[in-house]
C-alpha positions as CSV (number, residue, x, y, z in Angstrom):
1,M,-18.1,2.2,60.1
2,T,-14.8,1.6,61.9
3,V,-14.1,-1.9,63.2
4,E,-11.5,-2.9,65.7
5,A,-9.9,-6.0,67.2
6,R,-7.1,-6.6,69.8
7,T,-5.2,-9.4,71.4
8,S,-2.2,-10.0,73.7
9,S,0.2,-12.8,72.6
10,G,3.8,-13.6,73.1
11,G,4.6,-10.5,75.1
12,F,3.0,-8.1,72.5
13,D,-0.3,-6.3,72.5
14,I,-1.7,-6.1,69.0
15,E,-4.6,-3.7,68.0
16,L,-6.1,-3.6,64.5
17,R,-8.4,-0.9,63.2
18,L,-10.1,-0.7,59.8
19,D,-12.1,2.2,58.4
20,R,-14.8,-0.3,57.5
21,G,-15.7,-3.9,57.9
22,D,-17.7,-4.3,54.7
23,L,-15.1,-4.2,51.9
24,L,-15.6,-3.1,48.3
25,P,-13.9,-5.2,45.6
26,G,-11.1,-3.5,43.8
27,R,-10.7,-0.8,46.4
28,L,-8.2,-0.1,49.2
29,V,-9.3,-0.2,52.8
30,N,-7.4,2.0,55.2
31,G,-6.2,0.6,58.5
32,T,-4.0,1.2,61.5
33,L,-1.9,-1.4,63.4
34,R,-0.7,-0.7,66.9
35,V,2.0,-3.0,68.3
36,T,3.1,-2.7,71.9
37,S,5.8,-4.7,73.6
38,R,5.0,-5.2,77.2
39,G,8.5,-6.1,78.4
40,G,10.6,-4.8,75.4
41,G,11.8,-6.9,72.6
42,A,12.4,-7.1,68.8
43,I,10.4,-8.3,65.8
44,R,11.7,-9.1,62.4
45,G,8.6,-7.6,60.8
46,A,4.8,-7.4,60.6
47,R,2.4,-8.1,57.8
48,V,-1.4,-7.7,57.3
49,T,-3.2,-10.0,54.9
50,L,-6.8,-10.3,53.7
51,I,-7.6,-14.0,53.6
52,G,-10.6,-15.6,51.9
53,T,-11.8,-19.1,52.3
54,E,-14.3,-21.0,50.1
55,Q,-16.1,-24.0,51.7
56,W,-18.4,-26.5,50.0
57,R,-20.0,-29.8,50.7
58,Y,-20.4,-32.9,48.5
59,D,-21.6,-36.5,48.7
60,R,-18.9,-39.2,48.5
61,T,-20.0,-42.8,47.8
62,T,-17.8,-45.8,48.5
63,S,-18.3,-49.5,48.0
64,D,-17.3,-52.3,50.3
65,S,-16.1,-55.8,49.5
66,K,-19.7,-57.2,49.6
67,G,-21.0,-54.8,47.0
68,G,-22.7,-52.5,49.4
69,T,-22.4,-48.7,49.2
70,H,-22.0,-46.0,51.8
71,T,-22.5,-42.3,51.2
72,E,-21.1,-39.6,53.4
73,I,-21.2,-35.8,53.3
74,V,-17.7,-34.4,52.9
75,T,-16.8,-30.8,53.6
76,D,-13.9,-29.3,51.6
77,R,-12.3,-25.9,51.6
78,S,-9.8,-23.8,49.7
79,D,-8.0,-20.6,50.5
80,L,-8.4,-17.9,48.0
81,P,-5.3,-16.1,46.7
82,A,-3.9,-13.7,49.3
83,V,-1.4,-10.8,49.0
84,P,0.4,-10.1,52.3
85,V,1.2,-6.4,52.9
86,A,4.4,-5.8,54.8
87,V,3.7,-2.9,57.2
88,L,6.8,-3.0,59.5
89,G,10.4,-4.1,59.1
90,P,12.9,-5.2,61.8
91,T,12.0,-3.2,64.9
92,T,13.2,-3.0,68.5
93,F,10.7,-1.9,71.2
94,A,11.3,-0.5,74.6
95,A,9.2,-1.8,77.4
96,G,5.6,-0.5,77.0
97,E,6.5,1.3,73.8
98,P,3.6,1.4,71.2
99,R,4.1,1.8,67.5
100,D,1.2,2.9,65.3
101,I,1.5,2.0,61.6
102,G,-1.0,3.1,59.0
103,F,-1.6,0.9,55.9
104,E,-3.7,0.4,52.9
105,L,-5.0,-3.1,52.2
106,P,-6.1,-4.1,48.7
107,V,-9.4,-6.0,48.2
108,P,-9.5,-8.4,45.2
109,G,-11.3,-6.8,42.3
110,L,-13.6,-9.8,41.6
111,G,-14.1,-11.0,45.2
112,P,-15.8,-13.4,45.5
113,A,-18.3,-11.9,47.9
114,T,-19.1,-13.1,51.3
115,F,-21.7,-15.9,51.2
116,E,-23.1,-17.6,54.2
117,A,-25.0,-20.9,53.6
118,T,-24.5,-24.5,54.5
119,E,-23.6,-26.2,51.2
120,L,-21.5,-23.3,50.0
121,S,-19.8,-20.4,51.8
122,V,-17.2,-17.7,51.3
123,T,-15.7,-16.1,54.4
124,W,-13.0,-13.4,54.8
125,Q,-10.7,-12.2,57.5
126,V,-7.9,-9.7,58.0
127,R,-5.0,-11.3,59.7
128,V,-2.0,-9.6,61.4
129,N,1.2,-11.6,61.8
130,L,4.3,-10.5,63.8
131,D,7.6,-12.3,62.9
132,V,9.2,-12.9,66.3
133,A,12.0,-15.3,67.0
134,G,10.6,-18.6,68.4
135,F,6.9,-17.5,68.3
136,D,4.7,-15.5,65.8
137,P,1.9,-13.6,67.6
138,S,-1.2,-13.1,65.4
139,L,-4.6,-11.5,65.3
140,A,-7.5,-12.2,63.1
141,M,-10.6,-10.1,62.5
142,A,-13.7,-11.2,60.4
143,V,-14.7,-8.9,57.6
144,R,-17.1,-9.1,54.7
145,V,-16.4,-8.6,51.0
146,L,-19.5,-7.1,49.2
147,Q,-21.0,-8.0,45.9
148,P,-21.6,-4.6,44.1
149,T,-24.2,-3.9,41.5
150,A,-21.5,-2.9,39.1
151,L,-19.9,-6.4,39.0
152,L,-23.2,-8.1,38.4
153,R,-24.1,-5.7,35.6
154,A,-20.6,-6.1,34.1
155,G,-21.2,-9.8,33.5
156,V,-18.5,-10.9,36.0
157,V,-21.0,-13.4,37.4
158,D,-22.9,-15.5,34.8
159,V,-26.6,-14.9,35.7
160,A,-29.8,-16.0,33.9
161,E,-30.8,-14.1,30.8
162,F,-33.4,-11.8,32.4
163,A,-32.1,-11.7,35.9
164,L,-31.0,-8.1,35.6
165,Y,-34.1,-6.9,33.8
166,A,-36.5,-4.8,35.8
167,E,-39.5,-6.8,34.3
168,A,-39.6,-10.4,33.1
169,A,-42.4,-12.6,31.9
170,A,-43.7,-15.4,34.1
171,E,-46.3,-18.1,33.4
172,A,-47.6,-21.3,34.9
173,D,-50.7,-23.5,34.5
174,G,-52.8,-21.0,32.7
175,F,-51.6,-17.9,34.6
176,E,-49.6,-15.5,32.3
177,G,-48.1,-12.2,33.1
178,S,-45.0,-10.4,34.2
179,V,-43.1,-9.5,37.4
180,W,-41.5,-6.1,37.7
181,L,-39.0,-5.5,40.5
182,D,-37.2,-2.3,41.6
183,P,-34.2,-1.9,42.0
184,S,-32.5,-4.4,39.7
185,P,-30.5,-6.2,41.0
186,L,-32.2,-6.4,44.4
187,C,-29.9,-5.6,47.3
188,I,-29.8,-7.5,50.6
189,G,-30.8,-5.5,53.7
190,A,-32.6,-2.9,51.6
191,P,-36.2,-2.1,50.6
192,F,-37.7,-2.9,47.2
193,K,-41.0,-2.7,45.4
194,G,-42.7,-4.7,42.7
195,R,-45.7,-5.2,40.5
196,I,-47.4,-8.3,39.1
197,T,-49.3,-7.8,35.8
198,L,-51.6,-10.7,34.9
199,G,-53.2,-11.2,31.5
200,A,-56.8,-12.0,30.9
201,A,-57.6,-15.6,32.1
202,P,-60.3,-17.2,34.0
203,S,-60.0,-16.5,37.8
204,R,-59.7,-19.4,40.2
205,R,-60.5,-20.1,43.8
206,V,-57.3,-20.0,45.8
207,Q,-56.3,-20.4,49.4
208,E,-53.7,-17.6,49.2
209,V,-51.2,-16.0,46.8
210,R,-47.7,-16.0,48.4
211,L,-44.5,-14.2,47.3
212,E,-41.1,-15.8,47.9
213,L,-37.6,-14.8,47.1
214,R,-35.5,-18.0,47.0
215,V,-31.7,-18.4,46.8
216,K,-30.3,-21.7,45.5
217,A,-26.7,-22.4,46.5
218,K,-24.9,-25.4,45.1
219,A,-21.4,-26.9,44.9
220,T,-20.5,-27.4,41.3
221,V,-18.1,-30.3,42.0
222,S,-18.8,-34.0,41.4
223,G,-21.5,-35.1,43.9
224,G,-21.9,-31.4,44.9
225,R,-24.8,-30.7,47.3
226,D,-27.3,-27.9,47.0
227,E,-29.9,-26.1,49.1
228,T,-32.7,-23.7,48.5
229,I,-33.1,-20.9,51.1
230,T,-36.3,-18.8,51.3
231,M,-34.8,-15.4,52.0
232,W,-38.1,-13.3,52.0
233,T,-41.8,-14.1,51.9
234,A,-45.1,-12.2,52.0
235,V,-48.8,-12.9,51.4
236,L,-50.1,-11.0,48.3
237,A,-53.7,-12.1,48.6
238,G,-55.8,-14.2,50.9
239,P,-58.6,-16.7,50.2
240,G,-60.9,-15.9,47.3
241,D,-60.9,-15.6,43.5
242,F,-57.6,-14.8,41.8
243,G,-56.9,-14.3,38.2
244,G,-58.1,-12.2,35.2
245,A,-56.5,-9.1,33.9
246,Q,-55.1,-7.1,36.8
247,T,-52.1,-5.4,38.2
248,I,-51.1,-5.8,41.8
249,E,-48.3,-3.8,43.5
250,F,-46.3,-4.8,46.6
251,A,-43.2,-3.7,48.6
252,G,-40.9,-5.2,51.1
253,D,-37.5,-5.1,52.9
254,L,-34.9,-7.8,52.2
255,P,-33.2,-9.1,55.4
256,A,-29.5,-8.4,55.8
257,T,-28.7,-12.1,55.0
258,W,-25.5,-12.6,53.2
259,L,-26.7,-14.5,50.2
260,P,-25.8,-12.5,47.2
261,T,-25.5,-13.9,43.7
262,I,-22.0,-15.3,43.3
263,E,-19.9,-17.6,41.2
264,T,-16.8,-19.3,42.6
265,E,-14.4,-22.0,41.5
266,H,-16.4,-24.7,43.3
267,G,-19.9,-23.4,43.4
268,R,-22.5,-20.7,42.6
269,A,-25.7,-19.1,44.0
270,D,-28.7,-17.9,42.0
271,A,-31.9,-16.3,43.1
272,A,-35.5,-16.5,41.8
273,F,-38.7,-14.7,42.7
274,H,-41.8,-16.9,43.0
275,V,-45.5,-16.0,42.9
276,I,-47.1,-19.0,44.4
277,V,-50.8,-19.6,43.8
278,A,-51.9,-21.9,46.6
279,M,-54.9,-24.0,45.6
280,A,-56.8,-26.6,47.6
281,Y,-56.4,-30.2,46.4
282,A,-54.3,-29.2,43.4
283,R,-50.7,-28.5,42.5
284,D,-49.7,-24.9,43.3
285,P,-48.7,-22.9,40.2
286,H,-45.5,-21.0,40.5
287,L,-44.9,-17.9,38.4
288,V,-41.2,-17.6,38.5
289,R,-38.7,-15.1,37.3
290,D,-34.9,-15.0,37.8
291,V,-33.3,-12.2,39.8
292,A,-29.8,-11.2,40.9
293,L,-28.9,-10.1,44.4
294,C,-26.1,-7.6,45.3
295,S,-24.9,-6.8,48.8
296,T,-24.2,-3.1,48.1
297,T,-25.2,-0.3,45.7
298,E,-22.2,1.7,46.6
299,L,-20.3,0.5,43.6
C-alpha cells in the first residue's frame, strides 16, 4: 500500500511517496520525491536514506564514597549502517516549479526487522535531505522492515532447536505430549491453528487450561534488562478434569504486534508457546515449546 509524507521547510515543499511502508529485506522499494521551491532558488543536491535505530535498556550500578550503591536504568541507542541514495544533483528552481524524481531505495538484506518493545526496539525511517546553502530542509517518514519466513528458515537468526518444527514435545509435572502449530513459523497479524496431543496419564482436577504465546525480549549487554510480553492468550478448557490420552485442537489470530523473532548486535527476542494447567493450591504446570515469529510470509 502506498504511503506518503510531506512538509514545508526553508522555502521548499517536500513530498515523499513510497510504493509500500512495510519493506522486505534485500529488496528495492520504489519511491517518488517531489521538490517545489515556493519562491525560486537552488539546491546543491537531494538524497534519500533508509535509517534504522536500535534501542536497548540496561541497569547501571554505581557506588558512593560510603559504600552504598545506586542502580539506574540507562537507555542507549545505535544507528544501523545506512546508505544514502543521491536522487538529485545541483538544481535551480523557478518560483513554484515542482520537480518529480523517481528512485529505488535498497533495504538491508538482513534487516534487522522492526521490533517494538520497552527493553529492546528497532525502528526505521526514510529521510529526505536537501542540501541548501545555509539550511538543509528535511523530511522523515516512519516505515517498517519485515522479518520474512525465509530469513528465519535460512538460519540468519539463531533460534531454539525445535522452534521451526511444526510439532515439538512438551512435558511438565507428569503431563507429557506434543504441541503442533501451523504455520511454522507463526506470523504476526495472521491466523494459525494448533493441536495438543497428550499421552496416557492420570487426569487431574483443574481450574482451567490456558494457552499463551509469550515473547521474551532482552538486551544482551552487561546489565541488560529483559521483559516477557504475552502476545496472545486463549482458554482451552474450563474447570473440570484434564489429562489422559487425548487430542485437542484450537485456532486463533495473532495480533499485528511488531514482536517478531530477531537477533541484533545488542539484543534478541525469542518466543514460546505455553499450555498452562491452572490448578488450585498447587503450582501450575507449563507445557512449553519454542516457536519462531515472522512478520511476513511474502518472502
